[in-house]
N, C-alpha and C positions, 0 to 999 in steps of 0.2 A: 605134619598132620596127615593122618590116614583118611583117605577119601572113602565114601560109601556110607549109606545110612545105617548099616548094621553096627558100626562102631559106636554111634551115638555120643561121641566125645566132642561133637560140634553140632550146631544148629544154624540153618540158614532160613530166614523168614523174609519173604517178599512182603512189603507192607500192604500191598493190595489184598493179601490173604488175611488181614486182621479180622477178628470176629466182630469188632465194633469200631467204626471209624471215629466215633465221637463227633467233634466238630471239624475234623480234618476232611478234606475233599480228595477224591481219587482223580488224579490228573493223568489222562491217557494220551494227550495230544502230541507228546514228543517221543513216543516209543521208537519211531523210526530213527531218531537222532541218538538216543542214549541207550536203547535196548531194554527199557523198563518203564512201567508206569510208576507212579509214586504218590505218596500222600502229601498234601499241601495244606499248611496252616493258614487258610484264607480267612482271617478274622477281622480284617479291615481295622487293625489297630487294637483289637481286644483279643487276648489269648483264647484259643478255642478249647473245647473239652477234649480230654485225653482220648487217644485211639488205643484200643486194648486188644491183646492177643493172648489166649491161654496156650502155654507151651508145656510139653511133656519132657521132663528131665530124667533120662535113664541113669546117667552117671553123675552122682553128686560130687561137688568139689569146686575148685577155682576155675572161673571162665574169664577169658579176655573178651570184651564186647567191642564190636565195631559197628558203625553206622555208615551207610552209603548216602552221601549228602553233598552239598556244596554251599559256599558263601555266595548267595545269588547277586549281591551288589558289588562283589570284589572286582568285577570287570571295570567298574566306574569309580568306586570308593574303597580304598584299602584300609581305612582307619575305623570304620564302623560296620557292624554286621547286624542287620535287623531280624534275620530269619533264624533266631536262636531257639533251641529246644534241648530236651534231655531225654534219655532213655531210663526208664525205671523198671526194675525186676524185683517183684515183691517189695522188701524194705530197702533195697539198694537203689541209689540214684547216681547216674553217670556224671561225667564232666559235661560242661556246656558244649553243644554241637552246633554245626552250621556256620562256623566262623573261621574256617581254615583254607579251603581250596576254591580257586576260581572255577574249576571244572568239577564235574561229578567225580567223586573219589571216596575211598574209604577213610573215615576219620576214627581214630581210636577213642573209645568212650570210657575205658577204665577196666578194672578187674573186680569181679564180685564172687562171693561164695553162694552157691545155689544148692539147696537140698534136693534129693530125689523126689519125683512126683510132679504134680501140676504146679506151675508157677504162672504168675501174671506179668506179662511184659506190656509196658505202656510207653507211648510217646507223649511227652509233656511239652506243650507249646509255651514259650516264655513271653512272646511279644504280640502275636496275632498278625505279624507282618511277613507272611509268605515263607515261613520255614518249610523245608522239604526233606523227605526221607524216602528212599526207594527200597532199602533192605536193612535188616539187622542181622549180624553174624556173631555167633558165640563159639569160642573154641577153647579147649583145655591146653592147646599148644601155645605157650606164651611167646614163642619165637616166630610163629607163623604170621605173615602179612598177606592179607587177601589181595588179589591182583586188581589193578585199575585198568581203564581203557574199555571201550564198548565191547569189543570182541572178547577180550579176556574176562570181563565181568560176566558176559552171557555164558561163556563156556564154563566158568566156575560155578555159576548158579545152576545151570542145567545139569551139570555132573553131580553136584551135591544133592540136588532135588530129584534126580533120576527122571528127567523130562526130555531126554534126547530123541526118543522114538515117537514118531507122529501117529496119531490115531486116524483111521480112515473115516471121514465124515460123509462119504457118499459120492455118487455120480449124478450130475445135473445136466440139463440142456444148456443152461446159462448160469454163470456165477457173476454176481454184481458186487463190486467192492465199493463201499460208500453208501451211507444211508441218509444223505441229504435229500432235498426235494427231487433232484434229478435221479438219484438211485432208487428212491421210493417209486417214482413214476415209471422207471424202466422195469422194476420188479412187477408192478401191477399190470403194466401193458403186456409184458411177456407172459404173465400168468393168465390174463384174460384171453390170450391167443394160444393157450394150451401148452405152454412150456413148463417144464419142471425147473424151478428157480431156487437159487440160494442167494440171500442178501446178507452181506457181511458188513457190520458197522462197529467201529471201534469205541463206541460209547453205549450207554444204556437207554438213550432216547434217540428218536429219529427226527429228521427235519434239518439237521446241519445248522447253518446260520439262522434258520427260522425255527429254532427250538428254544426251550426255556433256558438252555445253557449259554446261548449266544445273544438271542433277542434282537434279531434284525428282521425288519418287515419284508414282505414279498414285493419285488419290483417286476415290472413288465406287464403286458396285457395278453390275454388269450382269446381264442375263438374267432379266427379270421378265415374268410374264403380265400382259396378254394378248399381249405382243410378245416372246416368249422368244428370238427370233433376233436382236433388236436388241442389239448388244454382241458378237456373234461376231467381227466384223472387228476391234474394239478388242482382243479377247482374242488375236488373232493377232500383235499388236504387243507384247504383254507381254514384258518382260525375264524371263529365268528366275530371276534373283536381284534383290533390292532391299534397299537400306540407306538409312536416313534421314540419318544424320549420321556424321561421323568418318572415319577412315582406310579404312574398308571401302567408302565411297561413291566408288568409283573410276570412271574413264571407261568401262572395259571392260564393266561390268555393264549399260550402257544399250544395248548391241548395235546401234550405229549402222548397221553394215554390213547387219545383218539387215533393218532397216526399208527401206533402199534396195533390197535384193534383192527384197523383197515387192512393192514398186512396179514394179520392172523386170520382174517376171514377166508383167505385163499389157502386151500389145502395143498396146493402145489407150490407154495412158497415156504421155504425153510428159512427162518429168521435167526441169524447169529448175532445177537446183541452182545457187546463186550468182547469182540474179537477183532484182530487186525492182521492184514496180509503181510507176510515177511519175506516170501520168496515165490518165484514162478519157475516152473520147469518148461523150457522152450526147446523144441526141436524143429529144425527147418522152417523157422518163422511161425510156428504154431505153438500156442500154450496148451500143454496137456494136463497139467495139474498145478495147483498152488498150495503153499503151506501158509497157515494162519495160526495165530496163538490166542489163547485166553488172556485178556489184558490183566487179570488179577493173578493168575497162577503161572502164566507164561507157558502153559502146557501146549504142545504143538499138535495141529491137526492138518490133514491134507484132504483135498477134494478135487474131483475131476469134472470136466465139462467139455462140451463141444464148442461153446462160445463164452466169451468173457466181456464184461463191460466195466470200464474204469470210471467211476463216478465219485472219486475220492477228493476232487478239487486239486490236490497236490500231484495228481497223476502217479500215485504210489505204485499201483499195479503195473502200469505201463513202464515206469522206470525200472521196476524189478524184472520185467520181461525184456528189457533192452529195446523198447520201442523208441523210435526217433522222436525227439522232443526239442523244444526251445525253452530258454529261461532268460529273463531279464534280471540280472543280479544287482544292478544299481539303477535306480530310476523307475522302479516298478511301483505298483500300488501296494499299500501295506496292510497292516492288521489293526483292527479296532477292538478294544475291550469296553463294551458299553457300561457306563455307570451313571448313577444319578444321586442327587441329594434330596433330603426331605426335611421339612420343618418339624421339630419335636415339640414346639411350644414352650420350651424352657431352655435356659442357657446350657450349652454343652461344651465339653473340652475335647481336644484332640492333641495327641502327643506331637512334639516336634520331630521332624524327620530329616536329620542332617545328611542322611544317605540318599535322599530323593533328589530329583532335579530342583535346583534352587530357583524358585519363582517369587522370592520375597520382594525383590526390587519393585517398587510401585509402578515403574515405567513398563514393566512387563504386563501388558493389558490382555491377558489370555481370555478367551471366550467365557463369559459368565462372571468375570471378576467384579465388574461394576454393576451387577444386577440391582434393580430397584424393586423387583417383584419376582414371584415364582417363575413366570414365563422367562425372565432373564436368566434365572438360575438353571433352567433346563438346557442352557448352552453348555453346561458342564457334562462331559462324558458322551457327547454326540459322535456321529460318524467321523468327524474331522479330527478327533483325538486319535491319531493314527500313527503307527511307528513301523520301523523296519525297512523303509524305502531305499536306504543306501546300502543294504547288505543282502547277501544270498537269502531268499525267502524260505528256503528249506533249512539250511545249516544254522541260520540265525533266528529261527522261529521262537525258541524259548527266550532269547534275549530281547526280541521285538516285543513279546508279551510283557516281559519284565520292564522294558522301557515304558510301556503304557502304565504299569503299576507305579513306577517312579514319577511319571508325569502327574498321575492322579494324586498320589500322596503329597507331592511337592505343591500342587495347586491348593489342595485342601489345607495343608500346613500354612501356606501364605494367607488363605482366607481366615483361618481360625486364630493364628498366632501373630500375624503381622497386621492385617487389615482390621480385624476385630469389630466389624461393622454389621452389615446386613446378615451375615451368616452366623451370628453368634448363637442362634438357637437351632442351627442345622447340624445334621450328621450325614455321612455317606449312607444312603439307604441300601444300595446294592451295587456290587461291582462284579461283572462276569469274569471269572478266571479263565474260561475258554475263549480264545480269541476268534474273531470273525475275519478270515482272510479274504482278500480280493484277487490275488494274483500269485502264481508260482510257476510250476511247469505247465507247458502247453504241448500236448501230443500232436504229432504231425500226421495229417491225412493226405488223401490224394488232392485235396484243395486246401490251401492255407488262406483263409479269408483275410483280406486287407482292408484298411480304412478307406482307401481310394475306391475300392469296389463298392463299399457300402454307400459312400457319398455320391458316387456316380450312378447308383441304382443298377449295377451290373446284374443282369438276370441270368442266373444259373438254371439250366434245365432241370436240375434236381433240387432247386430251392424248395424247402418244405417246413422249416421252423421259423415262425414269425418273430422277428425281433423289433421291439417298439421303443426300447430305451435309447435315448440319444447317446452318441459316443461320449463317454464320461470317464475321464482318467484323472487320477489324483497325484499331485506333487506337493512337496513341502511348501508351506506358506511363507513367502519371502519376508514379510514384515516381522516374522518371529525368529529370523536367523540369529539375532543377538542372544536369544534364549537357548539356541541350539549349540551352546558353547562346548558341549561334550561330543559333538559330531553326530548325534542321533536326533533327528527331527521327530516331533511328536504331534504336530499340527499340520493340516493340509488344506489345500484349496482344490475344488473340482474344476476341471477345464473341459469345456464342451465343444464338440463339433456336431451341429444339428443337421439332420436330414429330414426332408419333408415327406418323402415317400414311405410313410408308415402303413403297414409293417414292411420291413426288409426281410426277405426270405433267405435264411442261411442254408447253404447246400448240404445235402446228405453226406457228401464226400468229406465234410469236416468232422463226421461222427464215427469214423473208423480209422484205424492205424494204417499207414502206408507200408509198413514193413512187418508188422505182426498180424498174420492173416486172419485170425479169429478174434481180434480185439476191437470192441466198440468203445466209445467214450461219450459222456454227456456231462454238461455242467461247465464250470469255468476252465477246465483243462482240455477243451476241444481245440481243433486245428484252426487257430486264428493268430494274427499278429498281436503284439502288445497293444497297439491302438485299437484294433478291431475288437479286442476283448472288452473295451469300454462300453460296447452296446450289447454283447451277448451274455455278460457275466451275471445278470440279475436272475433271481431264482425261478420266477415263473417261466422265463425263457429256457433256463436250464432244465426245468421240469418237462417242458414240451420236447426238448431234445431226448429226454429219457423215454417219453411216450413213443417217439419215432423209432428209437433204438429197439424197443420192444416189438414193434411191428416188423422191423427189418430182421430181427433175430428169428421171428416166427417164419418169415419167408425163407431165410437161410436154412432153417430146419426142414421146411417143406421140400426144398429142392436139393438139400444136401450140399450147399455151396457156402462160400465165404462172403463176408460183408461187401467186398468190392464187386462181386458178381451181381449183386442186386442192382447196382448202377449200370454195369456193363451189359447185362442180359435180361433183366427183369424190371427195368425202370418204369415202364408203362403200367404194369400191374401194381408195382409198389405205390406209385402216385395215386392210383385208383383206390388202393387199400386205405391210404391216408385220407382220401376224400370220404369214403363210405364208412370207415371204421370197421370193416369186416374183411377177413381173409377167406377166400374160397378154398375148399379142400381139394378141388380138382387141380391137377398139374397140367 
């Protein structure tokens, strides 16, 4: 096959670039693992509407068609494949796809004749059960096989699509990666203090776990002496309403548009929605520039800054910059995909799911199974439906999310097709396909806060972020071990260590990297141990970390110093700034 778009005897289409997604969802949460976003047929058992792309065919003739996909349950079940779909090009329809490879790989779809001119390419979902496609490739070379593997796939795509050269997105005082509550707060705090800010978020909404895509409520408290103003920015993001579980926990209450409008009010914040960081240029322990890509087109950009803040949760930027970090790969807190059921008022059906986790045995008394009213039914899909604790939280992230899917579908299969009782008029109302993570990488600062220091109320002289959530870590629920027969737990208990001295003030030295000189961090990836993460990980607390980072970055800019110098040489002024909420222009 001849490479280069001038030949036009092939066509590479990333599915994120489709003109109309139909009922398919754009999933961007695993780009770091697989090198691509993809379209997900998240129909909760009902086939979704076709995704459509208009393509321009220069050379008419016979084309072999390939789809980049996977059999998403093959890791657990090899005899059934729920995520089935087909590719359609005008009047031609492909072989059934999504039923071959355990890992992401190219699957041959068939050979079709295509006339010159505009053609319509569609993805046709066959099941509504999480079929997925990252790219479609057409070639007139019948012998050519496109390459598999993350690196090979990315190189192949970037070469064919001519997207190897990065566009310069500008120079900033601070670049913040991650648009959750902590990243938003860091951006606003930095902007209020006069910095030129870039905020890069890999989705099209802000708020992270507290967004319409994940639907987790805000935890922690704000507004404590001697820093009563720390938390004011977080309060500005607060939704007017909040619900924990059930049919009231709808997308609208998270006020996604409000969050975007708050950021857009600041002329010195440049908001990059739908972009993700993929590399960092580091020299002598200093990040000089980063590369980030458009999650739809994968087109690369680069940007420069004096300071950077990792608010990604997964410590993505820090990892790419070779910052020191820790990770608990087995026995960490997992991921929840919130879901709920609702009463339709009439009898409903739900297909059997032999590929899901088998929960049909009546002795498997999972939460919500024996509900007598809607309050009992709200136990389905709560925070404790949590997976991934036994595996690497980065490498296993997609499988952890898919375990949540299999647990949900297995539970509802049991309720509808085995029990046939209370839930006979119910349906799954919503299931979030974006997972809410609790723990992954933790970047290391000059202080690594420990559980014992929190419990003993050890007072750091730079303590500045109030933490009010008790030490709360999750582990697999022992009474459900018989149901975890496949080795992947999906239900957890919370284990608490309570401290009375509320708030506990987290030291500033947990909020910057000990080896990357111009890197801050805020959120659940800060410098704490696995157990201490149990108190600092909630979102209001993470947001206040972001506010503190904004003040610190402004002082760094004022004196032309690195984050560690604020503690070593300007601590008194820094603490006074946090008390007053104002930075003096005088040096």
